[in-house]
N, C-alpha and C positions, 0 to 999 in steps of 0.2 A: 504822373499818370501815363506818360508815353509808354513806359515799360509794361503797363498793365493792359494796354489796348488789346493786344492779341489774346491775353489770358481771359479777359472779360468777354470778348467776342466769341471765343471758343466755348465759354461756359453757358452761353445762351442755348437752351434746349430747343429741339424742333417743336415740341408742344409745351407751352408754358403750363405749369400746374394751375388747376382751377382752385384758387385760394385767395384769401384776403391780401396776402403778401407774396405774389408770385416772384418778385425780384429777389426775395430772400434765398431762394434755391440757386439763383445765378450767383449771388454773393458767396454762398457756401462752396459752390463749384469752383469759383475763382479764388477763394481764400481771402476775400476782402469783406468789408462791412457793407451792409445793404445800402446805406446812404452813399457810399463810394460808387456802387453800381449805378444808382440813380443819377449821380453827377456825371459819371462817365457816359451814360446813354444820352444825356442832354448834350454833352460835349461832342459825342459822335454825330449826333443829328446836326448840331451847329456847324461841324466841319464837313458834313456831307458824306460821312462814312456809312451811315444808315439813313434811310428815309423815314422809316417808322417801324414799330413793332405792332402788328395788327392781326386780327383773326383772318383766316383764309376761307373764303366762301367757295365751297364746292358747288359750282353753278349747276351741274347736272342733278345733284340732290335737292337743289332749291328750285326745281321746275324749269330751269333754263337749259333745256336738253339739246338745244341746237346752237352750234357755233360755226362760224365761217372765217377762214383766213381769206382775206381779199388782198390781192396784189394790184397795185395801181401804177399806171405809167404816167409819171408826172414830168412836165417839162423841166429841164435844167434851170435852176434858179428859183423855181416855184415850190420847192420841197418844204421850206419853212412855213410858208403861208398855208399850204394844203395840209401839212402835218398837224399844225395847231388846230385847224378847223376839224379835222378828222378826230383828233384826240379829245375834242370838247364834247363829243357824244358820250352819254353815260353807258351806252351799249358797247362801246369800244374799250376793251381792257388793255390792249397793247397797240402801240403805233410806232413803227420803226422805219428809219430810212436805211436802205442798203445800197450798195454799189450796183450799177448796171454792169452786165458782163456778157460778152459774146452775143448770143442770140436773145439774152434775157434783158428786156427793156423796162422791167418793172422795178421801181426804186422806192416805193412806199408800201408797207405791209401793215394791215390792221387785223385784229381779232375782234370779231363782232359776235355778241351773245344774244340769244332770244329764246322765247318760250316756244316759238314755232319757226319753221323754215320761212314762212311768209313774213314773219316779223323781222328776221335777219335780212331778208331781201329788201324789205321796205327801208331799213336803215341804209343798206348799200345804195339804193336809189336816191335817198335823201342826201347822202354824202356826195354822190356823183353830181347831183343837181346843184348843191350848195357850193362845191369846189369848182365845178365846171370841168371835171375830169371824167371823160367818157370811156377811156380805155382801161379796162380792169378785168380781172378773172376772179371767180369765186370758187373756193375749195371748201366744201362742207366736210366737217369731221365725221368719220364713221365710228371710231372707237378711240378711247383714251387709254394709253398704256402707262403714262406717268404724268403726275402733276405734283411738283414740290417747289418749295422756295429754295433759294441758294443756301447751302449750309457751309459754314466755315469750320475747319478743324476735322473734317472727316475724309482726309485725303487717302 
């Protein structure tokens, strides 16, 4: 199966076909049987190569028109605790730790989505209160230029 890993990963289309057997198309593209694709995907997940294959929600089309990137200044050594708390909020789609650098003292980043600006800001305030982190900046999105998942094989 090791030699088929790259072939199967590259055969996964950006949009799975809407059908009773969507993995059949992947199998055809990879030149293997459908049950091999299903076994390979289970193996990829077990090995941590993929997290999941899932639908992508375009939040703006689903009435979540507001989103905010919030940068948080977290004390050294507190990133793990704070990051886990922040990531536990359903309104948070992304939570990353990044290095501090030069004048930039913010080391945790979150993306927060809401139906209103006030809703986003409410989440920011709840996170601040729950984590005890009071130093942060909020950047509201103005326009979306691109939103895609990582694609393999399109170098």
